[in-house]
C-alpha positions as CSV (number, residue, x, y, z in Angstrom):
1,M,104.6,77.4,66.3
2,E,102.8,79.7,63.9
3,H,102.3,83.4,64.5
4,G,98.6,82.7,64.9
5,G,99.5,80.6,67.9
6,Y,101.4,83.5,69.4
7,V,98.4,85.7,68.9
8,V,96.2,83.1,70.6
9,V,98.5,82.9,73.6
10,V,98.6,86.7,74.0
11,V,94.8,86.9,73.7
12,V,94.3,84.2,76.3
13,V,96.8,85.9,78.7
14,V,95.0,89.3,78.2
15,V,91.6,87.7,78.7
16,V,92.7,85.9,81.9
17,V,94.3,89.1,83.3
18,V,91.1,91.1,82.5
19,V,88.9,88.5,84.1
20,V,91.0,88.4,87.2
21,V,91.0,92.2,87.4
22,V,87.2,92.3,86.9
23,L,86.8,89.7,89.6
24,V,89.0,91.7,92.0
25,V,87.1,94.9,91.3
26,V,83.7,93.1,91.8
27,V,84.9,91.6,95.1
28,V,86.3,95.0,96.3
29,V,83.1,96.8,95.4
30,V,81.0,94.1,97.2
31,V,83.2,94.3,100.3
32,V,83.1,98.1,100.3
33,V,79.3,98.1,99.9
34,V,79.0,95.6,102.7
35,V,81.3,97.6,104.9
36,V,79.4,100.8,104.2
37,V,76.0,99.1,104.8
38,V,77.3,97.7,108.1
39,V,78.7,101.0,109.2
40,V,75.5,102.8,108.3
41,V,73.5,100.2,110.2
42,V,75.8,100.5,113.2
43,V,75.6,104.3,113.2
44,V,71.8,104.2,112.8
45,V,71.5,101.7,115.7
46,V,73.8,103.8,117.8
47,V,71.9,107.0,117.0
48,V,68.6,105.3,117.7
49,V,69.8,103.8,121.0
50,V,71.3,107.1,122.1
51,V,68.1,109.0,121.1
52,V,65.9,106.5,122.9
53,A,68.2,106.6,126.0
54,V,68.1,110.4,126.0
55,V,64.3,110.4,125.5
56,V,63.9,107.8,128.4
57,V,66.2,109.8,130.6
58,V,64.5,113.1,129.8
59,V,61.0,111.5,130.3
60,V,62.1,109.9,133.6
61,E,63.7,113.2,134.8
62,V,60.6,115.2,133.8
63,V,58.3,112.7,135.6
64,V,60.6,112.7,138.7
65,E,60.8,116.5,138.6
66,V,57.0,116.8,138.3
67,V,56.4,114.3,141.1
68,V,59.1,116.1,143.3
69,V,57.6,119.5,142.6
70,V,54.0,118.3,143.3
71,V,55.1,116.5,146.4
72,V,57.1,119.5,147.6
73,V,54.2,121.9,146.9
74,V,51.7,119.6,148.6
75,V,54.0,119.1,151.6
76,V,54.6,122.8,151.9
77,D,50.9,123.5,151.5
78,V,50.1,121.0,154.3
79,V,52.7,122.3,156.5
80,V,51.5,125.9,155.9
81,E,47.9,124.9,156.6
82,V,48.9,123.1,159.8
83,V,50.9,126.0,160.9
84,V,48.0,128.4,160.1
85,V,45.5,126.2,162.0
86,V,47.8,125.9,164.9
87,A,48.5,129.6,165.0
88,A,44.8,130.4,164.7
89,A,43.9,128.0,167.5
90,A,46.7,129.4,169.7
91,A,45.6,133.0,169.0
92,A,41.9,132.1,169.8
93,A,42.9,130.4,173.0
94,A,45.0,133.4,174.1
95,A,42.2,135.8,173.3
96,A,39.7,133.8,175.2
97,A,42.0,133.6,178.2
98,A,42.6,137.3,178.1
99,A,38.8,138.1,177.9
100,A,38.1,135.8,180.9
101,A,40.8,137.4,182.9
102,A,39.5,140.9,182.0
103,A,35.9,139.9,183.0
104,A,37.1,138.5,186.3
105,A,39.0,141.7,187.1
106,A,36.0,143.9,186.3
107,V,33.7,141.8,188.6
108,S,36.1,141.9,191.5
109,S,36.7,145.7,191.2
110,S,32.9,146.5,191.3
111,S,32.3,144.4,194.5
112,S,35.1,146.0,196.3
113,S,34.0,149.6,195.6
114,S,31.1,149.4,198.1
115,S,33.4,148.6,201.1
116,S,34.7,151.0,203.6
117,S,37.3,153.5,203.1
118,S,39.6,151.6,205.4
119,S,39.9,149.0,202.9
120,S,40.4,151.5,200.1
121,S,44.1,151.1,200.3
122,S,43.8,147.3,200.1
123,R,41.4,147.7,197.2
124,S,43.6,150.0,195.5
125,S,46.5,147.6,196.0
126,S,44.3,144.7,194.9
127,S,43.2,146.6,191.8
128,S,46.7,147.4,191.1
129,S,47.5,143.7,191.6
130,N,44.6,142.9,189.2
131,N,45.9,145.3,186.7
132,S,49.3,143.8,187.1
133,S,47.7,140.3,186.6
134,S,45.8,141.4,183.6
135,S,48.8,143.0,182.2
136,S,50.8,139.9,182.9
137,S,48.0,137.9,181.2
138,S,48.2,140.2,178.3
139,S,51.9,139.8,178.2
140,S,51.5,136.1,178.5
141,S,49.0,136.1,175.6
142,S,51.3,138.3,173.5
143,S,54.2,136.0,174.4
144,S,52.1,133.0,173.4
145,S,51.2,134.8,170.1
146,S,54.9,135.6,169.6
147,S,55.8,131.9,170.4
148,S,53.1,130.7,168.0
149,S,54.4,133.0,165.3
150,S,58.0,132.0,166.0
151,S,56.9,128.4,165.9
152,S,55.1,129.0,162.5
153,S,58.2,130.8,161.2
154,S,60.5,128.0,162.5
155,S,58.2,125.4,160.8
156,S,58.2,127.4,157.6
157,S,62.0,127.7,157.7
158,S,62.3,124.0,158.4
159,S,60.0,123.4,155.4
160,C,62.2,125.6,153.3
161,V,65.3,123.7,154.5
162,V,63.6,120.4,153.5
163,V,62.8,121.8,150.1
164,E,66.3,123.0,149.6
165,V,67.7,119.6,150.6
166,V,65.4,117.9,148.2
167,V,66.3,120.2,145.4
168,V,70.0,119.8,146.1
169,V,69.7,116.0,146.1
170,E,67.7,116.2,142.9
171,V,70.4,118.3,141.2
172,V,73.1,116.0,142.4
173,V,71.2,113.0,141.1
174,E,70.6,114.8,137.8
175,V,74.3,115.7,137.4
176,V,75.3,112.1,138.2
177,V,72.8,110.7,135.7
178,V,74.0,113.2,133.0
179,V,77.6,112.3,133.7
180,V,76.8,108.6,133.4
181,V,74.8,109.1,130.2
182,V,77.5,111.2,128.6
183,A,80.2,108.6,129.6
184,V,78.2,105.7,128.2
185,V,77.5,107.6,125.0
186,V,81.2,108.6,124.7
187,V,82.3,105.0,125.3
188,V,79.8,103.7,122.7
189,V,81.0,106.3,120.2
190,V,84.6,105.4,120.8
191,V,83.9,101.7,120.4
192,V,82.0,102.3,117.2
193,V,84.8,104.5,115.8
194,V,87.4,102.0,116.7
195,V,85.5,99.1,115.2
196,V,84.9,101.1,112.0
197,V,88.5,102.1,111.7
198,V,89.7,98.5,112.3
199,V,87.2,97.2,109.6
200,V,88.4,99.9,107.2
201,V,92.0,99.1,107.8
202,V,91.4,95.4,107.3
203,V,89.5,96.1,104.1
204,V,92.2,98.4,102.8
205,V,94.9,95.8,103.7
206,V,93.0,93.0,102.0
207,V,92.4,95.1,98.9
208,V,96.0,96.1,98.7
209,V,97.2,92.5,99.1
210,D,94.8,91.3,96.4
211,V,96.0,94.1,94.1
212,V,99.6,93.3,94.7
213,V,99.0,89.6,94.1
214,V,97.2,90.3,90.9
215,V,99.8,92.7,89.6
216,V,102.7,90.2,90.5
217,V,100.9,87.3,88.9
218,A,100.1,89.3,85.8
219,V,103.6,90.5,85.4
220,I,105.0,87.0,86.0
221,V,102.6,85.5,83.4
222,V,103.5,88.3,80.9
223,V,107.2,87.8,81.4
224,V,107.0,84.1,81.0
225,V,104.9,84.4,77.8
226,V,107.2,87.0,76.4
227,A,110.3,84.9,77.2
228,V,108.7,81.7,75.7
229,I,107.7,83.6,72.5
230,V,111.1,85.2,72.2
231,V,112.9,81.9,72.7
232,V,110.7,80.1,70.2
233,V,111.2,82.8,67.6
234,V,114.9,82.8,68.1
235,V,115.0,79.0,67.7
236,E,112.9,79.3,64.5
237,V,115.2,82.0,63.1
238,V,118.3,79.9,64.0
239,V,116.8,76.8,62.3
240,V,115.9,78.8,59.2
241,V,119.4,80.3,59.0
242,V,121.1,76.9,59.5
243,V,118.9,75.4,56.8
244,V,119.7,78.2,54.4
245,V,123.4,77.9,55.1
246,V,123.3,74.2,54.5
247,L,121.4,74.6,51.3
248,V,123.8,77.3,50.1
249,V,126.8,75.1,51.0
250,V,125.3,72.1,49.2
251,V,124.4,74.2,46.1
252,V,127.9,75.7,46.0
253,V,129.6,72.3,46.4
254,V,127.4,70.8,43.7
255,V,128.1,73.7,41.4
256,V,131.9,73.4,42.1
257,V,131.8,69.7,41.4
258,V,129.8,70.1,38.2
259,V,132.1,72.9,37.1
260,V,135.2,70.8,37.9
261,V,133.8,67.7,36.2
262,V,132.7,69.7,33.1
263,A,136.1,71.4,32.9
264,A,137.9,68.1,33.3
265,A,135.8,66.6,30.6
266,A,136.4,69.6,28.3
267,A,140.1,69.3,29.0
268,A,140.2,65.6,28.3
269,V,138.2,66.1,25.0
270,A,140.6,68.9,24.0
271,A,143.6,66.8,24.8
272,A,142.2,63.8,22.8
273,V,141.5,66.1,19.9
274,V,145.0,67.5,20.1
275,V,146.4,64.0,20.2
276,V,144.3,62.9,17.2
277,V,145.3,66.0,15.3
278,V,149.0,65.4,16.1
279,V,148.7,61.8,15.0
280,V,146.9,62.7,11.8
281,V,149.4,65.4,11.0
282,V,152.3,63.0,11.7
283,V,150.7,60.3,9.5
284,V,150.0,62.8,6.8
285,V,153.6,64.1,7.0
286,V,155.0,60.5,6.9
287,V,152.7,59.6,4.0
288,V,153.7,62.7,2.2
289,V,157.4,62.1,2.8
290,V,157.1,58.5,1.7
291,V,155.2,59.5,-1.4
292,V,157.6,62.2,-2.1
293,V,160.5,59.8,-1.6
294,V,158.9,57.2,-3.8
295,V,158.1,59.8,-6.4
296,V,161.6,61.0,-6.3
297,V,163.0,57.5,-6.5
298,V,160.7,56.6,-9.3
299,V,161.6,59.8,-11.1
300,V,165.2,59.2,-10.5
301,V,164.9,55.6,-11.7
302,A,162.9,56.7,-14.6
303,A,165.3,59.4,-15.4
304,A,168.2,57.1,-15.1
305,T,166.5,54.5,-17.2
306,A,165.7,57.1,-19.7
307,A,169.2,58.4,-19.7
308,A,170.6,54.9,-20.0
309,A,168.2,54.3,-22.8
310,V,169.2,57.5,-24.5
311,A,172.8,56.7,-24.1
312,A,172.4,53.3,-25.4
313,A,170.4,54.6,-28.2
314,A,173.0,57.1,-29.0
315,S,175.8,54.6,-28.9
316,S,174.0,52.2,-31.1
317,S,172.8,54.9,-33.4
318,S,175.6,54.4,-35.6
319,S,174.9,50.8,-36.1
320,R,171.2,50.9,-36.3
321,S,168.8,52.4,-38.5
322,S,166.9,55.6,-38.1
323,S,163.7,53.8,-37.3
324,S,165.0,52.2,-34.2
325,S,166.4,55.5,-33.0
326,S,163.1,57.2,-33.4
327,S,161.4,54.4,-31.5
328,S,163.9,54.9,-28.7
329,I,163.1,58.5,-28.6
330,V,159.5,57.7,-28.4
331,V,160.1,55.4,-25.5
332,V,162.1,58.0,-23.7
333,V,159.4,60.6,-24.3
334,V,156.7,58.2,-23.0
335,V,158.8,57.4,-19.9
336,V,159.3,61.1,-19.3
337,V,155.6,61.7,-19.7
338,V,154.7,58.8,-17.3
339,V,157.2,60.2,-14.8
340,V,155.7,63.6,-15.1
341,V,152.2,62.2,-14.8
342,V,153.2,60.2,-11.7
343,V,154.8,63.3,-10.2
344,V,151.7,65.3,-10.9
345,V,149.5,62.6,-9.4
346,V,151.8,62.4,-6.4
347,V,151.7,66.1,-6.0
348,V,147.9,66.1,-6.3
349,V,147.6,63.4,-3.8
350,V,149.9,65.1,-1.5
351,V,148.0,68.3,-1.9
352,V,144.7,66.5,-1.3
353,V,146.1,64.8,1.8
354,V,147.4,68.1,3.1
355,V,144.1,69.8,2.4
356,A,142.3,66.9,4.1
357,V,144.6,67.1,7.1
358,V,144.0,70.9,7.3
359,V,140.3,70.4,7.0
360,V,140.4,67.7,9.7
361,V,142.5,69.9,11.9
362,E,140.1,72.8,11.4
363,V,137.2,70.6,12.1
364,V,138.9,69.3,15.3
365,V,139.7,72.9,16.2
366,V,136.1,73.9,15.7
367,V,134.9,71.0,17.7
368,V,137.3,71.8,20.5
369,V,136.2,75.4,20.4
370,V,132.5,74.4,20.4
371,V,133.2,72.1,23.3
372,V,135.0,74.8,25.2
373,V,132.2,77.2,24.5
374,V,129.6,74.8,25.7
375,V,131.6,74.1,28.8
376,E,131.9,77.8,29.4
377,V,128.2,78.3,28.8
378,V,127.4,75.5,31.2
379,V,129.8,76.9,33.8
380,V,128.2,80.4,33.3
381,V,124.7,79.0,33.6
382,V,125.7,77.0,36.7
383,V,127.3,80.0,38.2
384,V,124.3,82.2,37.4
385,V,122.0,79.6,38.8
386,V,124.1,79.3,42.0
387,V,124.1,83.1,42.3
388,V,120.4,83.3,41.8
389,V,119.8,80.6,44.3
390,V,122.1,82.2,46.8
391,V,120.4,85.5,46.3
392,V,117.0,84.0,46.7
393,V,118.0,82.2,49.8
394,V,119.6,85.3,51.2
395,V,116.5,87.3,50.4
396,V,114.3,84.7,52.0
397,V,116.4,84.5,55.1
398,V,116.4,88.3,55.4
399,V,112.7,88.5,54.8
400,V,112.1,85.8,57.4
401,A,114.4,87.4,59.8
402,V,112.7,90.8,59.3
403,V,109.2,89.2,59.7
404,V,110.4,87.4,62.8
405,V,111.8,90.6,64.3
406,V,108.6,92.4,63.5
407,V,106.5,89.7,65.0
408,V,108.7,89.6,68.1
409,V,108.5,93.4,68.4
410,V,104.7,93.4,68.0
411,V,104.3,90.7,70.6
412,V,106.6,92.5,73.0
413,V,104.7,95.8,72.4
414,V,101.4,94.1,72.9
415,V,102.6,92.4,76.1
416,V,104.0,95.7,77.4
417,V,100.8,97.5,76.6
418,V,98.7,94.8,78.4
419,V,101.0,94.9,81.4
420,V,100.7,98.7,81.5
421,V,97.0,98.6,81.1
422,V,96.6,96.0,83.9
423,V,98.9,98.0,86.2
424,V,97.0,101.2,85.5
425,V,93.6,99.5,86.1
426,V,94.9,98.0,89.3
427,V,96.3,101.3,90.5
428,V,93.0,103.1,89.6
429,V,91.0,100.4,91.4
430,V,93.3,100.7,94.5
431,V,93.0,104.5,94.5
432,V,89.2,104.4,94.1
433,V,88.9,101.8,96.9
434,V,91.2,103.8,99.2
435,V,89.3,107.0,98.4
436,V,85.9,105.3,99.0
437,V,87.2,103.8,102.3
438,V,88.6,107.2,103.4
439,V,85.3,108.9,102.5
440,V,83.3,106.3,104.4
441,V,85.6,106.6,107.4
442,V,85.3,110.4,107.4
443,V,81.5,110.3,107.0
444,V,81.2,107.8,109.8
445,V,83.5,109.8,112.1
446,V,81.6,113.0,111.3
447,V,78.2,111.3,111.9
448,V,79.5,109.9,115.2
449,V,80.9,113.3,116.3
450,V,77.7,115.0,115.3
451,V,75.6,112.5,117.2
452,V,77.8,112.8,120.2
453,V,77.6,116.6,120.1
454,V,73.9,116.5,119.7
455,V,73.4,114.1,122.5
456,V,75.7,116.1,124.8
457,V,73.9,119.3,123.9
458,V,70.5,117.6,124.5
459,V,71.7,116.3,127.9
460,V,73.2,119.6,128.9
461,V,70.0,121.5,127.8
462,V,67.9,119.0,129.8
463,V,70.1,119.4,132.8
464,V,70.0,123.2,132.6
465,E,66.2,123.1,132.2
466,V,65.7,120.8,135.1
467,V,68.1,122.8,137.3
468,V,66.3,126.0,136.3
469,V,62.9,124.5,137.1
470,A,64.2,123.2,140.4
471,V,65.6,126.6,141.3
472,V,62.3,128.3,140.3
473,V,60.4,125.8,142.4
474,V,62.6,126.4,145.4
475,V,62.2,130.2,145.0
476,V,58.5,129.9,144.5
477,V,58.1,127.6,147.5
478,V,60.2,129.8,149.7
479,V,58.2,132.9,148.6
480,V,55.0,131.1,149.2
481,V,56.1,130.0,152.6
482,V,57.2,133.5,153.5
483,V,54.0,135.0,152.2
484,V,51.9,132.5,154.1
485,V,53.8,133.1,157.3
486,V,53.4,136.8,156.8
487,E,49.7,136.4,156.1
488,V,49.3,134.2,159.1
489,V,51.1,136.7,161.3
490,V,49.5,139.8,159.8
491,V,46.1,139.0,158.3
492,L,44.9,135.4,158.5
493,K,42.0,135.9,156.2
494,F,44.2,136.4,153.1
495,C,46.1,133.1,153.6
496,I,43.9,131.0,151.4
497,V,44.0,133.4,148.5
498,V,47.8,133.7,148.7
499,E,48.2,129.9,148.8
500,V,45.9,129.4,145.8
501,V,47.8,132.0,143.9
502,A,51.2,130.5,144.9
503,V,50.1,127.0,143.9
504,V,48.8,128.2,140.5
505,V,52.0,130.1,139.9
506,V,54.1,127.0,140.8
507,F,52.1,124.7,138.5
508,V,52.3,127.2,135.7
509,I,56.1,127.5,136.1
510,V,56.4,123.7,136.2
511,V,54.2,123.2,133.1
512,V,56.2,125.9,131.2
513,G,59.5,124.2,132.1
514,I,58.2,120.8,131.0
515,A,57.0,122.3,127.7
516,E,60.3,124.0,127.1
517,T,62.3,120.8,127.9
518,T,60.1,118.7,125.6
519,T,60.4,121.2,122.8
520,I,64.2,121.4,123.0
521,M,64.4,117.6,123.2
522,L,62.2,117.1,120.1
523,S,64.1,119.8,118.1
524,S,67.4,118.1,119.1
525,F,66.0,114.7,118.1
526,D,64.9,116.1,114.7
527,S,68.4,117.7,114.2
528,S,70.1,114.4,114.9
529,L,67.8,112.6,112.6
530,L,68.4,115.1,109.9
531,V,72.2,114.8,110.3
């Protein structure tokens, strides 16, 4: 595999990891957005429901309160009017009875005054009895008046008791309704908070699991890629080293074989040259010896022949003539000259042969030296070539090893950087998601708490307003009843005026209470919407 293939593998791994991380981030963002939207919708729905419920409860309570107040005022007014009419009728009847009794007494007293004096005592006694009867009638009328006033007061007190009972029942119902509303709102808020917390926890768990899976897969892929690349690089380096070693061994063996063969050939040539030189020298020596021996023999023979001839000539000189002796001398001289010439020729030949042998020996020596020099040069060249090849091979191996090491280091660094970047990205994404989720949860809890507080405050304010209005109505009704009773007892003619004023005051107080309740409700609703 080429280094370009390594780079392609690393790029593919990086692209895959980045794509996976981007997909995880997109999914997490979509999930968080969906959760936030759902939470906001739920909170808005809960707030709207709570506000609508509070508004409905407040409107119902206001309507009920107005109806109760109007009914109570009308009932009290009717009761007071009935009491006033009854009291007036009773008073009128009592006054008529008293007037009739007085008139009858006056008539009886004037008729009895014209009688005799004997009956004066009886008249006086009868007048006293009439006086006593008139006084008793007066007392009976006063007692009837007092009974009517007591009956009116008892009716007014019973009316007050009825009003108080109605107000107490109304307050109890109001408190029960408020408690139920608050309980329902609290239960709804708790359910919403629990659901939101569960959803947030599920989202966080899913995100964390996804992040862990992505990190583990990325690390496993990176480790596998790094291991494969390292193994392949090591195998390549081993193969290169083995090939280089084999080449070096082969070259060295060839060089050794060549050197040995060349050296053996040079030694054989040198040995052959030496043998030839020795043979030539031996032949030359033998030839020279033979020539010398032959020359010596010839010379000796010639000398002997010459001596014999001289001796013969000397012995016969006495018997011969001078001419024959001179011819003998000439012959001897010729023989000697011939012998000398032969000796000279032999010596020259021997010298020539020796010189030739020396020359041949020198030529052989030169040839042997040249051959040896050539062999040495060849051996030196071969050694130099082997050294150069070995050096080149070593350099190539070292360069390849260095390049391989650099490539491996670069790949490992790239892989480590990619893993670190992926881990950092994943950690950042997890942190961001967790922060977003925590912020959403906090915001939702705050909104829910604020809504609960606002609703409770609104309900409490409404309850307080209703209770205050009820108490005011009770007080006003009681005051009206008391005033009406007093007016009936004291001065009847002011009764209508007092009733009108009391009714106006009651309605004004009721209207003011309803306006205040509505204003507080609207301001609380606006505050909840703003929150």
